[in-house]
N, C-alpha and C positions, 0 to 999 in steps of 0.2 A: 504494500500499499504506499503510495507516495505521499509525502508530507513536507512541509518546510523543514530542513536541517539547521539544527542549532548547535552551537559550540558552548559548552558548559565549563565555566572557569571557577575554581574554588578561590575565595577571597580571603576569607576568615574561617573561624571554627565552623560557624553556622551560616555562612553567607556565600552565594554563588551569583555569578553574573551570567546571563543568557544572551548570546548573540546569533543571529540568523547567519548562517553560511552558504546554503544553497537551496535547492527545491526538492531534495529527497532525503530521507531518514529511515532508519531501521529501528524499531521499537525493541527494546530489551526488558528483561524481567522488572527492572526498576524504572518508574514512571515519574517524571518531573512534569507538574503543571506550568505551562507557559502562559503568564497573563498578558504580557505585552513585550515584545522584542526590546531588549535595552533595559528592562525594569529589574531592580534588585530584588531576588526573591530569597526568603528566609528558608532554610532547610535544616533538618535534623531536630533533635529533641528541644523541647521548651526550656528555657533557663529556669533554674532552680536555686534555692539558697537555704542552708540550715543555720539557725541562729541557736546558740547554747547560752543559757544563764545559769551559771554556777552558784552564785549567790542567791539566797532567798530574797525576792523583791516583790511588792505588789504591783510594780509598773516596769515593763521591758521596753527599752528604746531600741528599736530595730532599723539599721541601716543596711539595706539589701542591695542597693544599686541595680535592680532588674528592670528599670525603665517601664514599669506597669504597677497595676494595683492587684498583686497576687492573692491566690487563695492562701488561707492560713490554717494549719493543723498543729495544735499544741499539745504536748505531753509533759507530764510531771517527771520528776527524776526517777520515778519507778515506772515509766514508759506507759502510764495510764493517759488516756486522752482527757483533757481538760477543757472547760469553756471559759471564755474570757471575753472581754470588750475589745475590739480591734478598731483603732482609729487610724486612717491613712492621712499623714502629714502631706505627702506628694508621692509621685510615681516611684520614689527611691527610699521612702522613710515610713515608718508606721510605729505606733505605740500599742502595746498590749497592756491592758489594765485587768487586775484580779481583785477579788473580794478581800484576799490575804496574801501574805507573802508567800511566793512560789518559785522554785527552781526547776529548770527543765529545758526543753527545746521547742522551737517553733520551725516548722517546715513550710517553706513558702515555695509555691510555683505557679 
């Protein structure tokens, strides 16, 4: 089946550039969705961040630098899921507030 051929160049860990090269292409097992020739396309797994709070505290200040408002799963030092209030300061920072002092981890993605 004839399709436009593209050249895929890896730029960073999760970024590729796509450039049209001719009018034929062979499809392989892996597929890349071409949105627009010349558009930077993110590929690979979504960015993640793990925050560890070793000292008991009723408020955790988390600088994650993910450039988004991530989902947050919180566990205490015994690896039990706990619930807390999460307030997003901006796309790279958030605050987790507890009813009492807690230590543990926050998993962001």
